[in-house]
C-alpha positions in Angstrom: 0.0 0.0 0.0 1.1 3.6 -0.5 1.6 6.1 2.3 -1.9 7.5 2.1 -3.5 4.1 2.2 -1.4 3.2 5.2 -2.4 6.4 7.0 -6.0 5.9 6.0 -6.1 2.4 7.4 -4.4 3.6 10.6 -7.0 6.3 11.0 -9.9 3.8 10.5 -8.5 1.3 12.9 -7.8 3.8 15.7 -11.1 5.6 15.2 -13.0 2.4 15.4 -11.1 1.3 18.5 -12.0 4.5 20.3 -15.6 5.0 19.1 -16.8 1.5 17.9 -18.6 3.5 15.2 -18.3 2.5 11.5 -16.2 5.0 9.6 -17.6 6.8 6.5 -15.7 8.7 3.9 -17.0 12.1 5.0 -15.5 11.9 8.4 -12.0 11.4 6.8 -12.1 14.1 4.2 -11.0 17.0 6.5 -8.3 14.9 8.2 -6.7 14.0 4.8 -7.7 17.1 2.9 -9.2 15.0 0.1 -12.6 14.9 -1.6 -15.1 12.3 -0.5 -14.8 10.6 -3.8 -11.0 10.2 -3.3 -11.5 8.7 0.2 -14.1 6.3 -1.2 -11.8 5.1 -3.9 -9.0 4.5 -1.3 -11.4 2.7 1.0 -12.5 0.5 -1.9 -8.8 -0.5 -2.4 -8.5 -1.3 1.3 -11.7 -3.3 1.2 -10.5 -5.3 -1.9 -7.3 -6.0 0.0 -9.3 -7.4 2.9 -8.2 -4.8 5.5 -11.6 -3.2 6.1 -15.2 -4.5 5.6 -18.7 -3.2 5.4 -20.7 -2.9 8.6 -24.0 -4.7 8.4 -26.0 -1.7 9.8 -24.5 1.2 7.9 -22.5 2.1 4.8 -19.4 2.8 7.0 -16.4 0.5 7.2 -14.8 -1.3 10.1 -11.4 -3.0 10.4 -11.3 -6.7 9.5 -9.2 -9.2 11.3 -6.6 -8.9 8.6 -6.8 -5.1 9.0 -6.0 -5.4 12.7 -3.1 -7.7 12.0 -1.6 -5.3 9.3 -2.1 -2.4 11.7 -0.2 -4.2 14.5 2.6 -5.4 12.3 3.2 -2.2 10.3 1.5 0.9 11.7 1.1 0.7 15.4 3.7 2.2 17.8 3.6 1.3 21.5 2.2 4.1 23.6 4.3 5.5 26.5 2.8 5.2 29.9 1.5 8.3 31.7 3.1 9.4 35.0 0.0 8.2 36.8 0.2 4.7 35.3 3.9 4.5 36.2 3.2 5.6 39.8 0.5 2.9 40.3 2.8 0.1 39.1 5.9 1.4 41.0 3.8 1.5 44.2 3.4 -2.2 43.9 7.0 -3.0 43.2 8.3 -0.8 46.1 6.0 -2.4 48.7 8.4 -4.5 50.7 5.6 -5.9 52.8 4.3 -7.9 49.8 5.5 -11.5 49.1 6.6 -12.2 45.5 3.4 -13.9 44.5 1.4 -11.1 45.9 3.5 -8.6 43.9 2.7 -10.3 40.7 -1.0 -10.7 41.5 -1.4 -7.0 42.5 0.4 -6.1 39.2 -2.2 -8.0 37.3 -5.0 -6.2 39.1 -3.4 -2.8 38.2 -3.0 -3.9 34.5 -6.7 -4.8 34.4 -7.7 -1.5 36.0 -5.5 0.5 33.5 -6.7 -1.3 30.4 -10.3 -2.3 31.4 -9.6 -5.8 30.0 -9.2 -9.1 31.7 -5.6 -9.9 32.8 -4.3 -13.4 33.6 -1.1 -14.7 35.3 -0.2 -18.3 34.5 2.5 -19.5 36.9 5.2 -21.9 35.7 4.4 -25.6 35.9 5.7 -27.3 39.0 6.9 -30.3 36.8 9.8 -28.1 35.8 11.0 -27.7 39.4 12.9 -30.3 41.5 13.1 -30.3 45.3 16.1 -28.5 46.7 15.3 -28.4 50.4 12.7 -28.8 53.1 13.0 -26.8 56.3 11.2 -26.8 59.6 11.1 -23.6 61.6 9.7 -23.9 65.1 7.7 -20.8 66.1 6.8 -22.0 69.6 6.1 -25.3 71.3 2.9 -26.0 69.3 3.5 -24.0 66.1 5.9 -24.6 63.2 6.4 -23.4 59.6 7.4 -25.9 56.8 9.4 -24.3 54.0 9.6 -26.1 50.6 12.3 -24.8 48.2 13.0 -25.8 44.6 16.0 -25.6 42.3 14.5 -22.8 40.4 14.0 -20.5 43.3 10.3 -21.2 44.2 9.6 -21.0 47.9 6.4 -21.7 49.7 5.6 -21.9 53.4 2.8 -23.5 55.3 2.1 -23.0 59.0 1.0 -25.9 61.2 -0.3 -26.1 64.8 0.8 -29.3 66.4 -1.5 -31.5 68.5 -0.4 -32.7 72.0 1.0 -36.0 70.6 3.4 -34.5 68.1 7.0 -33.7 69.0 9.1 -31.1 67.1 12.2 -33.3 67.3 10.4 -36.1 65.4 9.3 -33.6 62.7 12.9 -32.3 62.4 14.1 -35.9 62.1 11.6 -36.6 59.3 12.7 -33.5 57.6 16.3 -34.7 57.6 15.3 -38.0 56.1 13.3 -36.3 53.3 16.3 -34.0 52.5 18.6 -37.0 52.4 16.4 -39.1 50.1 14.3 -36.8 48.0 16.4 -33.8 47.0 16.6 -33.6 43.2 13.1 -35.3 42.8 10.7 -33.5 40.4 8.3 -31.6 42.7 5.2 -33.3 41.2 6.7 -36.7 42.1 7.6 -35.9 45.7 4.1 -36.8 47.2 4.3 -40.3 45.7 7.8 -40.9 47.0 6.8 -39.5 50.3 4.2 -42.1 50.7 6.1 -45.1 49.3 9.7 -44.4 50.3 9.6 -42.1 53.3 6.5 -43.3 55.2 7.7 -46.9 55.6 11.0 -45.6 57.1 9.4 -43.1 59.6 6.8 -45.7 60.6 9.7 -47.6 62.2 11.5 -44.6 63.7 8.8 -42.1 64.6 6.1 -42.8 67.3 3.4 -40.5 65.8 4.5 -41.1 62.3 1.0 -40.6 60.8 0.6 -37.1 62.1 4.2 -36.2 61.1 3.6 -37.7 57.6 0.4 -35.7 57.2 2.3 -32.4 57.9 4.7 -33.0 55.1 2.1 -34.3 52.7 0.0 -31.2 53.3 3.0 -28.9 52.8 3.8 -30.5 49.4 0.2 -30.6 48.3 -0.1 -26.9 49.1 3.0 -26.2 47.1 1.6 -28.1 44.1 -1.6 -26.1 44.2 0.2 -22.8 44.4 2.8 -23.6 41.7 0.0 -24.3 39.2 -1.0 -20.7 39.8 -3.6 -19.1 37.6 -4.7 -15.6 38.8 -7.2 -13.3 37.2 -7.4 -9.5 37.3 -10.7 -8.1 36.3 -12.1 -11.4 35.2 -15.4 -9.9 34.1 -14.1 -6.6 32.7 -14.0 -7.9 29.1 -17.8 -8.4 29.3 -18.2 -4.6 29.8 -17.1 -4.1 26.2 -19.9 -3.5 23.6 -18.9 -6.7 21.7 -20.3 -8.8 24.6 -23.9 -7.7 24.7 -24.9 -11.2 23.7 -25.8 -13.5 26.6 -24.7 -16.6 24.5 -21.3 -15.1 23.8 -20.8 -14.1 27.4 -21.6 -17.6 28.6 -19.3 -19.2 26.1 -16.3 -17.1 27.0 -17.0 -17.2 30.8 -17.1 -21.0 30.6 -13.6 -21.0 29.0 -12.3 -18.8 31.8 -13.4 -21.6 34.2 -11.8 -24.4 32.1 -8.2 -25.1 33.0 -7.5 -26.7 29.7 -8.6 -23.6 27.8 -6.7 -21.3 30.2 -3.6 -23.5 29.7 -3.7 -22.6 25.9 -3.0 -19.0 26.8 0.4 -19.8 28.3 3.2 -18.3 26.2 5.6 -20.6 24.4 8.9 -21.1 26.2 10.9 -19.9 23.1 9.3 -16.4 23.1 12.5 -14.8 24.4 10.5 -12.4 26.5 8.9 -10.6 23.5 5.4 -9.2 23.7 3.3 -11.2 21.3 -0.1 -10.5 19.9 -2.6 -13.1 18.8 -5.7 -11.7 17.1 -8.8 -13.8 16.6 -8.1 -17.1 14.8 -4.4 -16.7 15.7 -5.0 -17.7 19.3 -6.1 -21.1 20.5 -8.4 -19.7 23.1 -11.3 -17.9 21.4 -11.6 -16.6 17.8 -13.5 -13.5 18.9 -10.8 -12.1 21.2 -7.3 -10.8 21.0 -4.7 -12.0 23.5 -1.5 -10.0 24.1 1.0 -11.8 26.3 4.6 -12.2 27.3 6.8 -14.3 29.6 8.1 -12.9 32.9 10.9 -14.0 35.2 11.2 -12.7 38.7 13.3 -14.1 41.6 13.5 -17.5 39.9 9.7 -17.6 39.2 8.6 -17.8 35.6 5.2 -17.5 34.0 3.0 -15.7 31.5 1.2 -12.4 31.7 -1.7 -12.2 29.3 -4.3 -9.5 28.6 -7.5 -10.7 27.0 -9.8 -8.2 25.2 -11.9 -7.7 22.1 -10.2 -7.6 18.7 -11.0 -3.9 18.9 -8.3 -3.5 21.5 -6.1 -0.5 22.3 -3.1 -2.3 21.0 -0.6 0.6 21.4 -1.6 1.1 25.1 -1.5 -2.6 26.0 1.8 -3.3 24.3 3.4 -0.2 25.8 2.2 -1.3 29.2 3.6 -4.8 28.8 6.9 -3.4 27.5 7.2 -1.2 30.6 6.3 -4.1 32.9 8.9 -6.4 31.3 11.6 -3.7 31.7 10.7 -3.1 35.3 10.5 -6.9 36.2 13.9 -7.4 34.5 15.5 -4.6 36.5 13.8 -5.8 39.7 15.1 -9.4 39.0 18.7 -8.2 38.2 18.9 -6.1 41.3 18.3 -9.3 43.3 15.4 -7.8 45.1 12.6 -9.9 46.5 9.7 -9.3 48.8 9.7 -12.5 50.7 
């Protein structure tokens, strides 16, 4: 396309994103200082190329899926964040009272607030972690904290209140046996080995072995549940968009948000190299009527995917600018060795 056609398509896409009104030739005449006939001819070319299409209820044109893809690849420039946006995100990262997982979750909530779209965090699969160490920290005579650490830096803790029959020295002894036998085991195999390898041993050495075994079994199960983390920010915000005024469409998309298999399809490929990637309509495996913009993150050994789900009529420049800033900030945060745990 020539320069004027590129500018015309950019204007049509950005106008429709903001107004959700079909664009007619008259509204573009003043902007391009051309006659209505000239604009109509140029729009006809764009329509023949498949970048715009006729709206069913008027003579105006709207961007097609191909038009959005061309816009994103050739015309769109990421938008810089406002000072207010930066302040909201920096407030989260500088809050030393938040644990790492809470920092990520709060960030997703802010993203959803800023974009008015649904945001999702998909934590890294626990199968990619192996057990590095289990620790027991006594808080008092009846209260302990069990810490589970993996080779990739994931740490989870679970607090237990002991009954009158449990002794801390027996729990510490079991912890030593686990560290001796299970370090290096894939985290999703630990529970099985705990039952078949560790339980028979402690049954011969520990008086209240059932109670002690249950403490460690609960700690590992809790870790597994958290390491398969999926967290939503603004889960229903996408339904505020005009595209979702159809009850059937809302129900279909809402059911996908509840289906773990569908949500898993949003997770970014491991070879994405940290780039922000855009999947419009049929390009994503989640739903053909949405756009998903996503990127990988890594922070303090924890990896996962940040995804923003919205209509195809999405503010691409704003969302990409936001994710670019977020990636830069997370990388700096990670390189500084800071953590909030």
